N, C-alpha and C positions, 0 to 999 in steps of 0.2 A: 633463458626463461621460456623460449619458444613463443608460439602465438597464444600466450596465456589469456589474452583479452577475449578470445573466442570462447574460452571454456567457462567464463563466469556469467554467461547469459542466464537471466532468470527464466525458469521453466514456464512460468505463467505467460511470459512474453512470447516465447517460441510456440507454445501450444495455442495461444490466442491468435497469433498470426496465421498459423496453419488452419484453424477453424474458419477464419475469415476468407482465406484464399480458396478453401474447398467449397464455399457457398457459391453456387452458380449464380444466384440472384445478385451477388455483390461484385462479380468479376468486372462488369462494365464500369461501374462507378469507381471501384478501387483503381482500375487501370487508368481512368481519366484523371485521377488525382496525382499520379506519379509526376515527379519533376521532369520536365521535358526540355529545359534550357540547355544551351551548349556551353562548353568550357569557355569559349571566347566571349560570349555574352555575359556570363557570370563574372568572369575576371575583369572584363571591361568596366562593368558597373562598380566593382569593388575598387579597382585601380583609380576610378574617377571620384569615388565618394568615401574612401577609407585609406588608411596608411598600411602598406604591407610591412609586416614585422621583420626587422633585421636586427642583428646583434648590437649594432650601434644606435638604432632608433628606439628600441624597447628591450633593453637587455634582460630584464626580469622575465618578461613574457617569452623571450627567445630561450632562456635557460629552462623555463618550465616546459616549453615545447620539446627541447632536447631530452629532458627527463622523461616525458611521456613516450617519446620514440624509443628510448632505451628500455623502459619498464614494460611497455605494452607487448613487445615481441612481435609487433605487427609492421609489415612493410609498406603500408598504405602511404602514398605521397600526400602530404598535407601542406597547404599554404595558410598562413595566419595573417589576419587583418585586424585593425583597430579602427572603430569609428566613434564619433562623439556622441555620448549619451550620459546622463546623470544617473542612470540605473545600472546596477551590477547585473550583467546578462551576457549571454553568448548564444551563438547560433551556428549551424553548419548547413552547407548545401553541397550537392553533388556537382562535381566539375569534370565529368568524364573520367580521366585516369587519375584524378586527385580529389581530395576533399578540401573545401574552402571553409575555414573556421573563422568566424567573426566575433571578436571581443568588443565590449563597450569600453570607453576610456575609463569609466568608473571602476570596472573590473580590474583593469591594469593598475590603476592607482591605489585601490583599497585591498586587493588580495595579494598575499605574499606568494612566493614561488610554489610552495607546496599546495596552497589553495588553488592557484592557477592551474597546477598540474591536475587537480581533481576536475576542474571545469573543462579543461582541454581533453582529458581522458573521457569525460562524459560525452563530449561531442564526437570524439573519435569512435566511441562505442556505437553511437547511432549509425555511423557509416559502416563499421565492421559488421553490425548485425543486420544490415540491409533495411533499416527503418526508413531510409529515404526513398525507397521504392513503394512506400505505402503512404496514405494520408497521415502525416505526423503532426501537423499544426492546426487541425480542425477537421471538418468533414465536407465532402463534396456537396454542392447544391442539389436539391431534389431528393436527397436520401431521407427515408422515413425516420421518424423519431426512434423507433426500435433499433433500426440498423445503426443509427448514429450513436445510440447508447453502447452498442457492441463495439463499434470502432473506437470510441473514446475510452472504453474500459481497456481495450488493448493498448491504446496510447499511454495510459497510466502505467500499465505493466512494462511497456517499453522503457519508460523513464527509470524504473527500478533497475533494469539491465544496464542502462547507461550510467547510473550512479555506481553500480558495482565496477564497471570499467574504470570510472574515475577514481574509485577507491584503490583499485589495483595500481593505477598509474601514480598516485600520490603516496601510497603506502602508509597513510596515517588516517585513522578514523577521526582524530581530533581536527586535522586539517580539513577533512571532508565536511564535518559538522560545522566548522567555522565558516567555510565557504557558503554553506546553506544558510547559516545564521545571517551572514552579511548580506546575502542576496535578498533575504526576507526583511531585514531591519534597515539596511542601508548604512549601518554603523561600520567603522573601521577597526574597532577593538584595540587600536594603538599597539599593534604587534602581539596582542594576547591571543588566547585560544578559548573557544567555548568548550565546556565539558560536554562530551557527546550525549551523555545521559540526560542533561538538563533540557536540551531542545527536544530530545525524544520523549521526555516525560510530558511535554506539552500535548503530545498526542493523546495521552491518557485522559486529559480533561476535554479535549476536543472530541474524542470518540463518542462520548455520551450524546453530545449534540448531533453528531453525524448520524448515529444509530437511531435516534428518535426523530430524524427527518427535519431537524432545525437548521440545516445548512442547505437551503433551497438551491437547486441547480448544481449540486456537487457532481452529478453525473456528467455535466457538460464541460468539466475541467479537463484539459489535455494533460495536466500534471497532477500527481497526488499532492495533497496538502504537505507543505514542507515538514511539519512535525512528523507526519507519517513517513516521509522519505528518510528522516533522521532515524526513526525507530527501525525501519527496514534495513538501513545501513548497519546499525548497531547489531541487529540480529545476524546479518551476514558476517560481520566482523567476528562473531562468536562461532561461526560454522567451521567444520573440519576442512572444507575446501579453502577458505581464506587462510586457515592455519597452515595449509600446504603451499600457498602461493605468496604470502606476504610475510617477510622475515620477522617483523616485530609482533606478529599476531600468533597467539597460541590457541586459536579457537578449536573446540572439540565437538561442538553440537552438530548433529547430523544435518547435512544440507537439505535433505528431504523434509525434515522437521521445520527448518527455517523457512523453506519455500511455502509450506502449509500455513505458517503463521503470517507471512507476508500476504499470501493470497486472501486470508481471512480479513486482514486490514483493508486491502484494496476492495474487497467485496462490499464494504460498508459504503463505498461511493458509487456502487453499481446497482441500480434498481432491479436488474435482471438476475443478480446473483442468487437471490432467494428463490427465484423460480427454478434455477438450475439445480440448487441443492435440495429444495423441498423443505417442508416444516419438520418432517420426521427424520431426525438425524440420529443414527445409532450411537454416536459418541455422546450426544446430549440426552439421550432417552432416559437414563437413570435419574438425572436431575429433574426432568419434567415429570417422570412417573412418581417419584417419592415426594417431590415438592408439590406437585399437583394434588396428590392424595392428602398431604398435610393441609393444604388450603381447603380442599373440599370437606375435610373432617372438622375444620376449625369452628364452624358454627353449630356442630353437633349433628348435622344432617347432610348426608351425601345426596345431592339432588340428581335426578335423572339427567338433566342437561349438563351438569358438571361431568358425569361419567361419559356422556356422549362426546363432550369436548375432549376429554382425555383419550378416548378411543381413537379420535381422529389424528392424534399425534404420537401415540405410543403403540407398541405391539399389543394386540388383544390378549395373547397368551400371557405376556408379562403382567398385564393389568389383572387378569383373572387370578394368577398366582399370588400377587400382592394382596388382593382382597381376601383370598382364602386364609391368609395369615392373621386376619382380624386386626388390621393396623390401627394405630392411634396416632394422634398428632406427634407425640413424642417419638414413637418408633419410626415414623416417616422422616422426621427431622434428623434422626440418628442415621438412617439409611442414606439420606441426602448428604450428610457430612462424610459418611464412609465413601460414597462415590467421589466426592471431592478429594478425599485423602488418597484414593487410589490413582487419581489423575496425576501424571508425571509433571505436567506444567499447568499453571493457572489458566482458568477460563479466560479467553480473549474477550475484548469488548463486544465483538459480534456474537460470540457464544452467550455472553451474559444477556445481551438484548433478546436473543431468541428464547432463552430459558424464562426470563421474567415476563416477556410478552405472553408466553404460553401460560405461565402461572396466573397472570392477571386475567387472561381470557377465561380460565377455569373459575376464578373468583366471580367474574361477571356473567357467567353462563346462565344463572338463574334470574337474571334481570337486576340484580343488585349486588353490591360489594359490602359484606358485613364488616364491622369493625374487627371482629376476631380474625377474619380472612386477611385483612390488611396487616394485622399484627403478625401473622405467620409469615407473610411475604416479606415484611420488614426484617423479621428475625433471620430468614434465609438470606436476604440481601446483605445484612450486616455480616453474616458468616463469610460471604464472598467478597466483602470489601466494597460493596456497591453503595453509592450515595443515596440518601433519602430522596433527593430531588429526582434521581433516576427512577426510583420506585413510583414516585408521584406521577411522573409522566406516563409510565407504563400503565398505571391504574386508570389514569384519565382517558387513555385510549380505549380501555376495556369498558368504560362506563357507557 
């Protein structure tokens, strides 16, 4: 299999780390956060406070570690320990010429061998990708809020890479999803499996709240929300790269497309993502142009402020051309539907947030939101499968 684990690193992780390392203002604080302990100190603490895994002491964990060693194609020396804790969890630290992986007793007792392989592969991924040379469990003291946001956005991307390494090592998206489910719920499932799509679907409901800012402090999380991680894993399972590396996987979706989708989901937890992308997105422009014109025309009068608002987020030439065709609400809704039909994949939750925030801003540009404008927005939202509550929150922000 070769060193396959190195090949599955998420592009957003690698690029994010590069940007942080190239920022001269961060070099001092990032360097001070690196793990500086010695192999002797780390091993001594673990040997005193945990049990080193052997085939006769924890046979399931031992076999899982052997599975990871075989499937990863990585020659990194790993020592595995178990310590007492009621929570399903794992951690890894650098020990000089080896990685020291620590499992909780709950993880060993409640996860089967495939699920443990996912968890161990995840921790191995952190080591292989060099994550331990960066602040991975928080941010250094004294770092500005803006820099902390950047570091934590990278940390969440790093978890996506580690999850892919875990998936490669266990070879089963069902086992990976079940491990995530058990870590989140604490349930053992009595030997059963979680349907990967079920946990991933939870992200669809959570995304609305995240996008509308109802999950305060999401930017300060070192890990993406578990349902987001499940969705990201399912996307990767469908990729052509996974199809070439994992025998039971027949994924054909372009990896570049998968990475874009995952980046869009992660951006919802990153306050700086909007700043990087800007409000004018050429991919979303047709939706904002035709949807915005439909909203502006809804009450019979296109107000100057509504046009000014549209000009700030769409191309001026495209707007002039659209107005020259003497559009109506119906024709604009039809063009909106055509733009949606041309799109190969559905609009992501982040895309929908941007579109309907822009449409709501057009509706409220003249100081009030008419009932006719609300009706058009609800019509367009319904066509995109967006909930009424989502629209209400978007309109409330525009008020």
